[in-house]
N, C-alpha and C positions, 0 to 999 in steps of 0.2 A: 567595489566599483562606485565611483562618485555619482551623484544624481545627474550631474551635467553629462558625464560619459554615457550613462544609461539613456538619457534623453536623446543624445546624439545617435546612438545605435537604434533607438526606437524610430527616430525620423528616417534613418536610412532604411530600416525594414519596410516602413510604409511606402517609401519611394522605390523599393525594389532593388536597392543597391547591393551588389554582391559583397562588397567589403563589410557592410553592416552584418550580413549573415555570417561571414567568416569570424568577425569579432564576437558575435553571439556564441558561436560554436566554441571558440577558444576559451571564452569566459566560463561557459557552463557545461561543457562536455563531461568533465570529471564529476561535477556535482550531480548531473543527471544520472550518471552511472551509479553513483553512491546511493541516490534515492531509489532507483529501480532495484538495486541489490538489497536494500533495506526492506523494501516492500515485498519482494519476491523470495528473499532468502539468499544469502551470499553464495550458496552452493548451486543455485539454479543455473542450468545451462542455457536458459532462455533470456537472461538479462541482456545480452548483446542484441538479441532480436528486438526486444522492447525499446532499447536505447535507439536503435536504428529507426524503428517505426516512429518514435517520438520526434526525432529530428526531421524525418520526412514530412510528418504532419505539421511540424512547426514551419518548415519551408513553404508548405502549401498555404498556410494561413498567416504568414508573417506580415503580408501587406495589410491585414485587417487588425493588427495588434493595436489596442487602444490603451495608452498609458494611464488614462483616467480611471481605468477599471482595475489597475493593479500593476505591480512591478513586473519586470521581465521574468524574474524568477518565479513569481506567483503564476504567471502565464505558462511558463515552461513546466513547472511542477504539476500544474493542473493537467497538462497534456500527458505527462508521465503517468499520473494516477489513472487517467482514462484508459491508457493503453495497457497498464497492468491489469485493470479490471477486465478489459476485453480479452486479454490473454487467458485469464482464469476461466472466463465464460467459454471461450473456444475449447479449452482443455477439458472442461466438464462435459461439454456437448460431444466431444470426440471420444469420451470414455477413458480419458487419460488415467483417472484414478484406478481403474481396474487393472492397469498394467504396471503400476509402480512396483518395482522389485519383483514382478511376477506374481503379486498377491492381490486378491480382490477384497479390499477393505479389511485386511488382516488385523489392523491395529484398532478397529472401531470398538470392539467389545472391551478391550483393555483400556482404551482412552476415553470412553464415554463418561465415566464418573469423574475423571480429571477435568473434562470440559465443564461439567455441571458445577463442580466445586469452584472453578475459576469464575464462571458466570455469576455464581452466588457470592462471590468474594470471600470464599472460605479458604482460598490458597492464593498466594501472591505470584507464584511462578506461572508463566504462560504455558498453555497446553503443549506448545512446541518443544519445551525444554527437555522433556523425556519421551516424546511421542515418536512413533515411527513415521516414515515418509508420508503415508497416506493422510494421517491425522494432521501433520504439519501442513500439508498442501491444502486441506480443507480450511484450516484456520487462516492461512494466508489469503485464500480465495474469499472467505467471508469478510476479512478486514478490507479487502479491495472494494467491497460493495458499500462500505460506509462513507459518510461525508469526510472530507479531509480533516476537519478538526477532531472528530471522534477517532479516526484512524491514527492520526498523529499522537493523540493523547494515550491511546491504548498501547501503541508501540513504545512510546517513551516510558510508560509506567511498567509494562509487563515484559517487554523484550529488552529494553535498554537498562532496566533496573533503576530508573530515576524515581526518587521518592516523591510522595505527595508534596512534602514541604519544599523540595527543590523545584518542582513544577510550579508551585505557587509563587516562589521567589522569581523564577524566570518570567512568569507572566504578570508579575506585580499584582497578584491576586491573593485570596485567602485559602488556607488549606480546606476549609469547609466548602468553599465554592468549587475547588478542584475535585473533592470527593463527590460532590453532587453531580458534576459533569461526568466523572468516571462511572457513576451508577447509571446515568442515562446512556453513556457510551456502551456499557456492558449489555444493557437491554437492547440497544440497536444491534449489537453484535449477535446477541441471541437470535434475533429475527433473521439477520443475514446468514448466520450459520445454518439455521433450519432450512432456509431457501437453498443455500449452496449444497447442503448434504442431500436435499431432496432430488437434486439433479443426478445424484450418484446412488441409486437405490440399493446396490449391493452393499455399499458401506453403511448406509442408514439402517439396513436390516441387520447389520452385525454378522453377516454370513462370512464364513471362511471356506477355502477350497475343500 
């Protein structure tokens, strides 16, 4: 999308024009879906709900969009991230973890050491790679609590398999700087993971049926 076209849509959104909203949806619906699926896991049955909630929220706030604060995609992706995070919080409060595959935190004992190795950078594969559904869910929920830069960096490195050197090249940065940010992002993840798992005491205790 050209800057001129984006500015035209932005003006239409502020003016409450229906055609601007339709143009926004046509431009970004697929991209919003891909982002939600990437953050939640492509197999999640709740991606469609989050996408719908995202566009409903965007419709409610479209008149307040301020182009000086970022692009249309930056605005929309922020809404996606907020709704993904809210989704995981609702799920944890409702005890969703206890009911995954009919097991109460069954994977916790087996996956705990894998999480620790990842947090300490002693293994490159993300915990989700070989974890059962409960552990995967906890990892995704913790990622959703992070700031967008940390979340994006961890997903790129550990879920997408992008190397430090590739990330540095994409960001016009140095490998040393990327490794430093990765270390900070892992520390932030450690805190978020502890908070997320604390909402699910059965998993945190490592108890099985």
